[in-house]
Backbone as JSON Lines, residues from 0, in Angstrom:
{"i":0,"aa":"M","n":[-29.75,39.14,30.94],"ca":[-29.18,39.82,29.79],"c":[-30.23,40.67,29.08]}
{"i":1,"aa":"L","n":[-31.15,41.23,29.83],"ca":[-32.19,42.06,29.25],"c":[-31.61,43.24,28.5]}
{"i":2,"aa":"E","n":[-30.49,43.79,29.03],"ca":[-29.89,44.94,28.34],"c":[-29.44,44.6,26.93]}
{"i":3,"aa":"A","n":[-29.09,43.35,26.68],"ca":[-28.69,42.95,25.33],"c":[-29.87,43.04,24.37]}
{"i":4,"aa":"R","n":[-31.07,42.85,24.86],"ca":[-32.26,42.93,24.02],"c":[-32.66,44.37,23.72]}
{"i":5,"aa":"T","n":[-32.3,45.27,24.6],"ca":[-32.73,46.66,24.42],"c":[-31.62,47.56,23.88]}
{"i":6,"aa":"A","n":[-30.4,47.05,23.8],"ca":[-29.28,47.84,23.29],"c":[-29.45,48.04,21.78]}
{"i":7,"aa":"P","n":[-28.95,49.14,21.27],"ca":[-29.03,49.37,19.82],"c":[-28.32,48.24,19.06]}
{"i":8,"aa":"I","n":[-28.95,47.75,18.0],"ca":[-28.4,46.66,17.21],"c":[-27.04,47.03,16.61]}
{"i":9,"aa":"E","n":[-26.8,48.31,16.4],"ca":[-25.53,48.77,15.82],"c":[-24.34,48.34,16.68]}
{"i":10,"aa":"L","n":[-24.52,48.25,17.99],"ca":[-23.41,47.82,18.85],"c":[-22.98,46.39,18.5]}
{"i":11,"aa":"S","n":[-23.93,45.5,18.34],"ca":[-23.61,44.12,17.98],"c":[-23.05,44.04,16.56]}
{"i":12,"aa":"L","n":[-23.63,44.8,15.65],"ca":[-23.15,44.79,14.27],"c":[-21.72,45.32,14.19]}
{"i":13,"aa":"N","n":[-21.39,46.32,15.0],"ca":[-20.02,46.85,15.03],"c":[-19.03,45.8,15.51]}
{"i":14,"aa":"I","n":[-19.43,45.02,16.53],"ca":[-18.56,43.95,17.03],"c":[-18.31,42.93,15.93]}
{"i":15,"aa":"L","n":[-19.37,42.47,15.27],"ca":[-19.22,41.48,14.2],"c":[-18.38,42.01,13.06]}
{"i":16,"aa":"T","n":[-18.6,43.26,12.68],"ca":[-17.82,43.87,11.6],"c":[-16.34,43.89,11.95]}
{"i":17,"aa":"A","n":[-16.02,44.27,13.18],"ca":[-14.61,44.34,13.61],"c":[-13.97,42.96,13.67]}
{"i":18,"aa":"V","n":[-14.68,41.99,14.22],"ca":[-14.14,40.62,14.3],"c":[-13.9,40.07,12.9]}
{"i":19,"aa":"H","n":[-14.86,40.25,12.01],"ca":[-14.7,39.74,10.65],"c":[-13.56,40.45,9.93]}
{"i":20,"aa":"A","n":[-13.38,41.73,10.15],"ca":[-12.27,42.46,9.53],"c":[-10.93,41.9,10.0]}
{"i":21,"aa":"R","n":[-10.84,41.59,11.29],"ca":[-9.6,41.0,11.83],"c":[-9.36,39.62,11.23]}
{"i":22,"aa":"W","n":[-10.43,38.82,11.08],"ca":[-10.29,37.5,10.49],"c":[-9.82,37.58,9.05]}
{"i":23,"aa":"V","n":[-10.33,38.54,8.31],"ca":[-9.91,38.7,6.91],"c":[-8.42,39.01,6.86]}
{"i":24,"aa":"L","n":[-7.96,39.91,7.72],"ca":[-6.53,40.23,7.75],"c":[-5.7,38.98,8.06]}
{"i":25,"aa":"M","n":[-6.16,38.21,9.04],"ca":[-5.44,37.0,9.42],"c":[-5.46,35.97,8.29]}
{"i":26,"aa":"M","n":[-6.64,35.73,7.73],"ca":[-6.77,34.69,6.71],"c":[-6.02,35.03,5.43]}
{"i":27,"aa":"N","n":[-5.92,36.31,5.1],"ca":[-5.17,36.71,3.91],"c":[-3.69,36.4,4.04]}
{"i":28,"aa":"N","n":[-3.22,36.16,5.26],"ca":[-1.81,35.84,5.49],"c":[-1.56,34.36,5.68]}
{"i":29,"aa":"L","n":[-2.6,33.53,5.55],"ca":[-2.43,32.09,5.7],"c":[-2.02,31.46,4.37]}
{"i":30,"aa":"S","n":[-1.15,30.49,4.47],"ca":[-0.75,29.75,3.27],"c":[-1.73,28.6,3.03]}
{"i":31,"aa":"K","n":[-1.61,27.96,1.87],"ca":[-2.44,26.78,1.58],"c":[-2.18,25.69,2.61]}
{"i":32,"aa":"E","n":[-0.93,25.57,3.04],"ca":[-0.58,24.58,4.05],"c":[-1.24,24.92,5.38]}
{"i":33,"aa":"D","n":[-1.28,26.2,5.73],"ca":[-1.94,26.63,6.97],"c":[-3.42,26.24,6.97]}
{"i":34,"aa":"L","n":[-4.07,26.44,5.82],"ca":[-5.51,26.17,5.72],"c":[-5.83,24.68,5.83]}
{"i":35,"aa":"K","n":[-4.85,23.83,5.59],"ca":[-5.06,22.38,5.7],"c":[-4.84,21.87,7.13]}
{"i":36,"aa":"K","n":[-4.31,22.72,8.0],"ca":[-4.07,22.31,9.39],"c":[-5.4,22.03,10.07]}
{"i":37,"aa":"C","n":[-5.37,21.08,10.99],"ca":[-6.6,20.63,11.65],"c":[-6.59,20.95,13.14]}
{"i":38,"aa":"F","n":[-7.78,20.99,13.7],"ca":[-7.96,21.15,15.14],"c":[-9.19,20.34,15.54]}
{"i":39,"aa":"V","n":[-9.35,20.13,16.83],"ca":[-10.53,19.42,17.32],"c":[-11.6,20.46,17.63]}
{"i":40,"aa":"H","n":[-12.73,20.34,16.93],"ca":[-13.83,21.28,17.12],"c":[-14.41,21.1,18.51]}
{"i":41,"aa":"P","n":[-14.56,22.19,19.29],"ca":[-15.0,22.06,20.68],"c":[-16.43,21.53,20.85]}
{"i":42,"aa":"E","n":[-17.29,21.73,19.88],"ca":[-18.67,21.26,20.01],"c":[-18.83,19.81,19.55]}
{"i":43,"aa":"S","n":[-18.24,19.49,18.42],"ca":[-18.43,18.15,17.86],"c":[-17.39,17.15,18.38]}
{"i":44,"aa":"G","n":[-16.24,17.67,18.82],"ca":[-15.16,16.79,19.25],"c":[-14.44,16.13,18.08]}
{"i":45,"aa":"R","n":[-14.79,16.53,16.85],"ca":[-14.19,15.95,15.66],"c":[-13.04,16.82,15.15]}
{"i":46,"aa":"E","n":[-12.1,16.18,14.5],"ca":[-11.0,16.91,13.87],"c":[-11.52,17.55,12.59]}
{"i":47,"aa":"I","n":[-11.16,18.81,12.39],"ca":[-11.64,19.54,11.22],"c":[-10.51,20.46,10.72]}
{"i":48,"aa":"S","n":[-10.4,20.58,9.41],"ca":[-9.37,21.46,8.85],"c":[-9.85,22.91,8.91]}
{"i":49,"aa":"L","n":[-8.9,23.81,8.94],"ca":[-9.23,25.22,9.02],"c":[-10.02,25.67,7.79]}
{"i":50,"aa":"D","n":[-9.64,25.2,6.6],"ca":[-10.39,25.6,5.4],"c":[-11.83,25.09,5.43]}
{"i":51,"aa":"T","n":[-12.05,23.9,5.93],"ca":[-13.42,23.39,6.05],"c":[-14.2,24.18,7.07]}
{"i":52,"aa":"N","n":[-13.56,24.52,8.18],"ca":[-14.26,25.29,9.22],"c":[-14.62,26.68,8.71]}
{"i":53,"aa":"I","n":[-13.75,27.29,7.94],"ca":[-14.05,28.61,7.37],"c":[-15.26,28.51,6.44]}
{"i":54,"aa":"A","n":[-15.29,27.48,5.62],"ca":[-16.42,27.28,4.71],"c":[-17.72,27.06,5.48]}
{"i":55,"aa":"L","n":[-17.66,26.27,6.55],"ca":[-18.85,26.03,7.37],"c":[-19.33,27.31,8.04]}
{"i":56,"aa":"Y","n":[-18.4,28.12,8.52],"ca":[-18.77,29.39,9.15],"c":[-19.44,30.32,8.13]}
{"i":57,"aa":"A","n":[-18.9,30.36,6.92],"ca":[-19.49,31.2,5.88],"c":[-20.91,30.73,5.56]}
{"i":58,"aa":"W","n":[-21.08,29.41,5.42],"ca":[-22.42,28.87,5.16],"c":[-23.37,29.19,6.31]}
{"i":59,"aa":"H","n":[-22.91,28.99,7.54],"ca":[-23.74,29.23,8.72],"c":[-24.16,30.7,8.79]}
{"i":60,"aa":"S","n":[-23.26,31.6,8.48],"ca":[-23.57,33.04,8.48],"c":[-24.64,33.36,7.44]}
{"i":61,"aa":"E","n":[-24.49,32.81,6.24],"ca":[-25.5,33.02,5.19],"c":[-26.85,32.43,5.6]}
{"i":62,"aa":"H","n":[-26.82,31.29,6.28],"ca":[-28.03,30.64,6.75],"c":[-28.78,31.57,7.73]}
{"i":63,"aa":"H","n":[-28.05,32.15,8.68],"ca":[-28.67,33.07,9.63],"c":[-29.17,34.33,8.93]}
{"i":64,"aa":"L","n":[-28.4,34.84,8.0],"ca":[-28.82,36.03,7.26],"c":[-30.12,35.78,6.52]}
{"i":65,"aa":"T","n":[-30.26,34.6,5.94],"ca":[-31.51,34.25,5.24],"c":[-32.69,34.28,6.2]}
{"i":66,"aa":"H","n":[-32.5,33.74,7.4],"ca":[-33.56,33.79,8.4],"c":[-33.95,35.23,8.74]}
{"i":67,"aa":"I","n":[-32.96,36.09,8.89],"ca":[-33.21,37.49,9.24],"c":[-33.95,38.2,8.11]}
{"i":68,"aa":"V","n":[-33.48,38.0,6.89],"ca":[-34.12,38.64,5.73],"c":[-35.56,38.15,5.59]}
{"i":69,"aa":"N","n":[-35.79,36.86,5.76],"ca":[-37.15,36.33,5.69],"c":[-38.05,36.94,6.77]}
{"i":70,"aa":"L","n":[-37.53,37.1,7.98],"ca":[-38.3,37.72,9.05],"c":[-38.63,39.17,8.73]}
{"i":71,"aa":"I","n":[-37.65,39.91,8.23],"ca":[-37.88,41.3,7.85],"c":[-38.98,41.39,6.8]}
{"i":72,"aa":"N","n":[-38.9,40.54,5.81],"ca":[-39.91,40.55,4.74],"c":[-41.29,40.14,5.28]}
{"i":73,"aa":"R","n":[-41.32,39.1,6.09],"ca":[-42.59,38.6,6.62],"c":[-43.26,39.63,7.51]}
{"i":74,"aa":"E","n":[-42.48,40.35,8.3],"ca":[-43.03,41.35,9.22],"c":[-43.24,42.72,8.57]}
{"i":75,"aa":"G","n":[-42.76,42.87,7.33],"ca":[-42.91,44.14,6.63],"c":[-42.04,45.24,7.2]}
{"i":76,"aa":"W","n":[-40.87,44.86,7.76],"ca":[-39.99,45.85,8.36],"c":[-39.09,46.55,7.35]}
{"i":77,"aa":"A","n":[-39.05,46.08,6.12],"ca":[-38.19,46.7,5.1],"c":[-38.72,48.07,4.77]}
{"i":78,"aa":"S","n":[-37.81,48.99,4.6],"ca":[-38.26,50.37,4.28],"c":[-38.0,50.71,2.85]}
């Protein structure tokens, strides 16, 4: 997957932007009852509600963003 390392970052950012936009459209149409529905998480094998999973995904995204921002600052890449 060497090409993934050399491809412009904008390609990956565009994918994430589009996926998140679709999720927002979908989630805006969910009821409170829908958000309480559960599924078995494929990694943990545990039952988890959709609202909890959304919150975990949001936290995880912020966690990764913090790592990226810290790297940018540490390396002096900010312009």
